[in-house]
Backbone bond lengths (Angstrom), bond angles and torsions (degrees), N, CA, C in turn:
res aa  C-N    CA-C-N  psi(-1)  N-CA   C-N-CA  omega(-1)  CA-C   N-CA-C  phi
1 M - - - 1.447 - - 1.539 108.73 -
2 S 1.328 116.04 129.01 1.460 119.74 -179.14 1.535 109.40 -72.94
3 L 1.305 114.66 165.68 1.463 120.05 -179.05 1.524 110.66 -64.40
4 K 1.330 117.13 -38.32 1.469 120.63 178.10 1.522 110.71 -62.34
5 D 1.327 117.43 -42.16 1.466 121.35 177.67 1.530 110.57 -62.97
6 Q 1.327 115.67 -40.81 1.468 120.42 179.17 1.525 110.48 -62.17
7 I 1.331 116.30 -41.82 1.462 120.65 179.29 1.529 110.44 -63.28
8 N 1.343 116.83 -42.67 1.474 120.72 178.47 1.527 111.60 -64.06
9 E 1.320 117.28 -40.35 1.468 120.94 177.11 1.528 111.14 -63.68
10 D 1.344 115.51 -42.39 1.461 119.89 178.49 1.524 111.26 -63.91
11 M 1.339 116.46 -34.53 1.465 120.15 178.18 1.527 109.72 -65.38
12 K 1.324 116.50 -42.75 1.473 120.13 179.14 1.529 110.75 -63.60
13 S 1.328 116.93 -43.19 1.469 119.23 -179.28 1.528 111.09 -67.80
14 A 1.341 118.01 -34.09 1.462 120.78 176.89 1.535 109.90 -67.34
15 M 1.348 117.01 -35.91 1.465 120.54 176.88 1.521 110.45 -63.95
16 R 1.351 115.79 -45.88 1.469 120.37 -179.06 1.535 111.21 -62.74
17 A 1.346 115.19 -38.54 1.460 120.52 -178.03 1.531 112.21 -81.78
18 K 1.325 115.95 -5.09 1.467 122.38 -177.50 1.529 111.38 55.50
19 D 1.326 115.05 37.76 1.466 122.41 177.50 1.532 107.30 -89.43
20 M 1.327 115.92 87.36 1.467 121.72 -169.80 1.532 113.37 -66.57
21 E 1.332 117.80 -38.61 1.464 119.00 -179.76 1.524 111.08 -64.44
22 R 1.325 115.99 -47.13 1.461 120.73 179.74 1.533 110.15 -64.53
23 L 1.314 116.25 -42.25 1.460 121.64 179.29 1.528 110.94 -60.42
24 G 1.315 116.89 -43.17 1.461 120.89 179.49 1.524 111.92 -61.39
25 T 1.328 116.56 -42.45 1.472 120.91 179.59 1.521 110.59 -66.82
26 I 1.322 117.28 -42.38 1.462 120.31 179.95 1.529 110.59 -66.20
27 R 1.324 116.87 -38.49 1.470 119.78 176.61 1.522 110.87 -63.80
28 L 1.313 116.58 -38.94 1.458 121.70 177.13 1.537 110.02 -60.45
29 L 1.320 116.21 -44.80 1.463 121.51 178.03 1.517 111.05 -63.56
30 T 1.325 116.78 -45.41 1.471 121.10 179.27 1.523 110.50 -60.36
31 A 1.329 116.51 -41.35 1.471 120.40 179.01 1.527 111.19 -63.90
32 A 1.332 116.56 -40.49 1.470 120.20 179.05 1.531 110.89 -65.28
33 I 1.331 116.78 -38.96 1.465 120.84 178.60 1.526 110.05 -65.38
34 K 1.341 116.34 -47.52 1.470 120.04 -179.95 1.521 111.11 -63.30
35 Q 1.317 117.19 -38.55 1.468 121.03 178.79 1.525 110.42 -60.03
36 K 1.324 116.18 -45.54 1.475 120.43 -179.89 1.529 110.15 -64.60
37 E 1.329 116.25 -41.35 1.471 119.76 179.14 1.524 111.55 -63.06
38 V 1.318 116.97 -41.86 1.467 120.77 -179.59 1.525 110.39 -70.02
39 D 1.317 116.86 -44.77 1.466 120.56 -178.66 1.530 111.89 -60.41
40 E 1.317 116.52 -42.41 1.459 120.57 -175.31 1.525 113.25 -99.49
41 R 1.338 117.18 -0.99 1.472 123.26 179.56 1.532 111.59 52.32
42 I 1.329 115.21 49.40 1.461 121.76 178.81 1.519 108.61 -137.09
43 T 1.341 115.10 168.84 1.455 120.72 170.38 1.525 106.11 -107.40
44 L 1.316 116.42 124.52 1.457 120.63 -175.41 1.525 111.44 -74.31
45 D 1.329 115.12 137.25 1.465 120.09 172.83 1.532 107.63 -91.65
46 D 1.328 116.83 -179.60 1.457 120.39 -175.99 1.533 112.66 -59.61
47 A 1.334 117.66 -39.27 1.470 120.44 -179.33 1.528 110.69 -63.33
48 A 1.328 117.19 -40.35 1.462 120.94 179.74 1.535 110.65 -69.77
49 V 1.326 116.87 -35.61 1.477 120.26 177.37 1.531 109.36 -65.70
50 V 1.323 117.25 -40.04 1.467 121.17 177.31 1.533 109.63 -62.16
51 A 1.329 117.50 -38.28 1.466 120.80 177.80 1.531 110.74 -63.28
52 V 1.329 117.13 -39.50 1.466 121.39 177.28 1.525 110.02 -64.34
53 V 1.329 116.69 -44.57 1.467 120.85 178.92 1.533 109.55 -61.44
54 D 1.335 116.42 -42.81 1.469 120.78 178.69 1.519 111.16 -59.28
55 K 1.323 116.20 -43.21 1.461 121.22 -179.77 1.532 110.62 -62.93
56 L 1.332 116.29 -44.58 1.462 120.44 178.63 1.532 111.35 -63.73
57 L 1.332 116.33 -38.78 1.469 120.20 178.56 1.526 110.77 -63.23
58 K 1.325 116.42 -43.36 1.461 120.36 179.13 1.528 110.05 -61.10
59 Q 1.334 116.81 -42.48 1.466 120.25 178.07 1.529 110.57 -60.69
60 R 1.333 116.38 -43.57 1.455 120.33 -179.62 1.532 111.12 -63.10
61 K 1.329 116.89 -43.38 1.469 120.01 -179.19 1.522 110.85 -64.23
62 D 1.326 117.31 -39.69 1.467 120.55 176.41 1.524 110.52 -63.40
63 S 1.326 116.49 -40.91 1.469 121.21 179.37 1.514 110.84 -64.97
64 I 1.314 117.47 -42.34 1.471 121.07 179.33 1.523 109.94 -58.27
65 E 1.329 115.14 -45.73 1.473 120.66 179.83 1.534 110.40 -59.65
66 A 1.331 116.31 -45.94 1.458 120.84 -178.94 1.529 111.44 -65.66
67 F 1.325 117.23 -42.44 1.462 120.49 -179.59 1.523 111.10 -66.01
68 E 1.322 117.32 -37.59 1.463 119.29 -179.97 1.522 110.85 -69.44
69 K 1.340 117.24 -35.25 1.479 120.00 176.10 1.516 110.25 -65.48
70 A 1.323 116.57 -33.92 1.472 121.48 -178.65 1.531 112.36 -87.68
71 A 1.331 117.49 6.69 1.466 123.50 -179.90 1.521 112.19 58.69
72 R 1.317 116.80 40.36 1.472 122.17 176.38 1.524 108.45 -111.74
73 Q 1.312 116.81 71.40 1.454 122.18 -175.67 1.524 112.07 -63.12
74 D 1.331 118.31 -31.50 1.457 121.23 178.84 1.533 110.72 -60.71
75 L 1.321 117.38 -44.65 1.460 121.00 178.88 1.531 111.33 -71.29
76 A 1.323 117.04 -36.81 1.466 121.07 177.83 1.524 110.02 -62.79
77 D 1.330 117.32 -40.51 1.468 120.95 179.28 1.520 111.45 -64.71
78 K 1.329 117.34 -38.17 1.461 121.70 177.53 1.529 110.30 -62.40
79 E 1.328 116.30 -44.41 1.471 120.75 178.69 1.527 110.76 -64.81
80 K 1.330 117.61 -38.12 1.461 121.33 179.30 1.530 110.56 -63.51
81 A 1.334 116.18 -38.23 1.467 120.17 177.28 1.534 109.95 -63.91
82 E 1.333 116.93 -39.35 1.462 120.39 177.95 1.524 111.26 -65.84
83 V 1.336 116.81 -38.71 1.466 121.28 177.82 1.527 109.94 -58.87
84 T 1.320 116.43 -43.58 1.469 121.06 -179.42 1.522 110.95 -60.27
85 V 1.327 116.94 -43.81 1.477 120.76 179.79 1.522 110.20 -65.73
86 L 1.334 116.91 -44.86 1.473 120.76 -176.39 1.537 112.08 -67.17
87 Q 1.328 117.42 -35.53 1.465 120.40 -177.88 1.527 112.09 -63.23
88 A 1.320 117.06 -22.75 1.461 120.19 179.66 1.530 111.65 -65.15
89 Y 1.334 117.67 -20.86 1.467 121.06 -177.63 1.519 113.56 -94.91
90 L 1.325 117.10 3.44 1.461 120.41 178.78 1.526 110.10 -96.25
91 P 1.327 116.64 147.57 1.469 118.69 173.80 1.528 109.59 -68.42
92 A 1.301 116.67 167.29 1.466 120.68 179.51 1.520 109.22 -58.38
93 R 1.328 115.83 135.14 1.466 120.92 -178.89 1.525 110.37 -82.23
94 L 1.326 115.23 149.03 1.461 120.76 176.62 1.524 109.45 -81.64
95 S 1.317 116.68 150.58 1.461 120.77 176.51 1.535 108.69 -76.08
96 A 1.313 116.63 167.84 1.470 121.06 179.84 1.522 111.12 -59.58
97 E 1.340 116.65 -37.68 1.464 120.53 -179.61 1.531 110.65 -67.64
98 E 1.326 116.28 -41.15 1.470 120.51 179.24 1.524 111.01 -65.75
99 V 1.331 116.53 -38.71 1.465 120.36 177.38 1.524 109.83 -63.42
100 A 1.334 116.35 -46.77 1.469 120.48 -179.90 1.521 111.13 -60.50
101 A 1.340 117.34 -40.10 1.469 120.70 179.17 1.531 111.05 -65.50
102 E 1.328 117.26 -43.75 1.477 121.32 177.98 1.520 110.55 -61.23
103 V 1.329 116.34 -44.38 1.468 120.75 -178.85 1.523 110.20 -63.59
104 K 1.328 117.63 -44.32 1.471 120.45 179.28 1.521 110.79 -60.45
105 A 1.332 117.44 -40.34 1.464 121.49 179.00 1.529 110.36 -63.77
106 I 1.327 117.66 -42.15 1.466 121.27 -179.46 1.531 110.15 -68.72
107 V 1.335 117.76 -39.91 1.466 121.22 178.26 1.525 109.32 -61.56
108 A 1.337 116.98 -44.09 1.462 120.61 179.46 1.528 110.77 -65.34
109 E 1.322 116.64 -40.50 1.461 122.04 -178.84 1.536 111.31 -63.49
110 L 1.338 116.09 -39.78 1.469 120.88 -179.37 1.528 112.53 -83.76
111 G 1.323 116.35 -14.14 1.458 120.05 -177.42 1.528 111.43 68.58
112 A 1.310 117.21 30.12 1.465 122.17 -176.98 1.523 109.90 -75.49
113 K 1.350 114.16 139.89 1.461 119.46 178.34 1.519 108.46 -138.82
114 G 1.314 116.20 125.02 1.450 120.77 174.78 1.518 114.71 83.26
115 P 1.341 115.51 164.98 1.461 121.88 -177.35 1.532 114.62 -62.00
116 G 1.319 117.97 -20.73 1.465 121.26 179.76 1.519 113.09 -64.42
117 D 1.323 117.24 -23.10 1.469 121.67 -179.08 1.527 112.89 -93.21
118 M 1.320 117.41 9.41 1.468 120.97 -175.70 1.532 112.19 -57.61
119 G 1.328 117.62 -43.98 1.470 120.92 -178.36 1.523 112.19 -61.48
120 K 1.318 115.83 -43.48 1.462 120.93 179.70 1.530 110.48 -63.05
121 V 1.325 116.01 -44.14 1.467 121.24 -179.22 1.528 110.35 -67.24
122 M 1.339 117.56 -44.62 1.472 120.65 -178.64 1.525 111.00 -61.51
123 G 1.341 117.53 -37.88 1.463 120.60 178.03 1.523 111.39 -59.82
124 A 1.336 116.10 -45.11 1.461 120.62 -179.99 1.528 111.35 -69.28
125 V 1.326 115.85 -40.18 1.470 120.82 -178.07 1.533 110.76 -66.95
126 K 1.341 116.55 -40.87 1.462 119.77 -178.66 1.525 111.87 -59.93
127 T 1.327 117.02 -41.72 1.461 118.65 -179.29 1.526 110.85 -68.45
128 K 1.325 116.59 -36.19 1.468 119.34 -176.00 1.534 113.25 -79.78
129 L 1.330 117.18 -34.96 1.463 120.42 -174.05 1.525 113.98 -108.09
130 A 1.329 117.82 10.39 1.465 120.55 -178.08 1.532 110.51 -56.72
131 G 1.312 116.23 125.30 1.455 121.41 178.86 1.515 115.05 81.58
132 K 1.334 116.50 -13.49 1.462 119.49 -178.51 1.527 112.33 -96.12
133 A 1.344 115.39 -16.79 1.457 119.44 -178.99 1.519 108.80 -151.01
134 E 1.329 115.56 153.77 1.454 120.68 177.76 1.527 107.95 -74.38
135 M 1.328 117.09 132.50 1.462 120.84 -172.91 1.526 113.11 -65.52
136 G 1.307 118.75 -27.71 1.468 120.70 175.81 1.525 110.71 -63.71
137 Q 1.314 115.22 -41.57 1.473 121.21 177.88 1.531 109.59 -66.82
138 V 1.331 116.85 -40.51 1.455 121.66 179.72 1.528 110.30 -63.99
139 S 1.322 116.76 -43.97 1.465 121.80 -179.46 1.531 110.38 -59.75
140 A 1.330 116.34 -43.03 1.464 121.14 178.96 1.534 110.20 -63.16
141 A 1.325 116.90 -40.22 1.473 121.05 179.94 1.533 110.05 -66.65
142 V 1.338 117.58 -38.47 1.472 120.98 178.50 1.522 109.89 -65.02
143 K 1.341 116.87 -44.64 1.470 120.04 178.94 1.521 109.85 -59.68
144 A 1.315 116.80 -44.64 1.471 120.81 -179.47 1.523 110.75 -62.51
145 A 1.335 116.87 -42.55 1.467 120.70 -178.47 1.525 111.60 -66.90
146 L 1.320 117.53 -37.22 1.467 120.98 -178.69 1.525 113.08 -78.72
147 N 1.313 116.53 -29.17 1.480 119.62 -179.34 1.507 112.48 -89.04
148 G 1.351 116.18 -22.61 1.465 119.51 -173.88 1.413 115.38 -98.06
């Protein structure tokens, strides 16, 4: 079963269970997927769906930070609930050590040396680790590998 099919099944079960918060988040995800498909005139595969989920998660985390700075805990809690629902659609994340090991292997494979090769390395790393690691963590690991 593809990830899109799983999301649709989860939406149906949330409707049956009358779980409105979960249903709202899943509908938001479905809308984002359909929007991307319509904009780019493609059918998204699982990797592209994971990228959409990642983007939505990043938006939620930024919103949580902003709401907490503004002392709006009620809105921050709503976003945190959405984060929990969205994280269920991501593959297992790599640990910091696993990310560092993957990055070192890619740097060695490309023969990259120094900060000037960061763009080349990030391009290769993004395709290999998309959805498996947070890109901020990956970027830090690439900088460390190129500077160290």
